[in-house]
C-alpha positions, 0 to 999 in steps of 0.5 A: 500500500502506498501512502500519499503525502497527506496520509499516515498509518499505525502498523501494530504487530502482536507476537506469540507472547502477546507483546505489541510493537507499533510502527508508523508508515507515512508518505511525509513523516514530517507532515501533520498526518505523520506527526499525529501517528508518531504521537499516537505511537509514542502514547501507545508505547509509553502511557500505561493508563492509555494502554489499559484503556485500549485493552479494556475497550477490546476485552470481550465478555462472554462473546457479547461484544462485537468488534 
């Protein structure tokens, strides 16, 4: 997938042990979209409260929630 200069994407990878790595792809890493994705990536990796909030959002209780 090729990104335009005004586009950026977070690439999340989960290993077999449940570890998560975050990468940023951007058509223009110094542009606004790249900067926003980079800021989100940093927050995902460094903010324990944010990590917990995300994990709570994706928890499924007895299969009742839809993704």
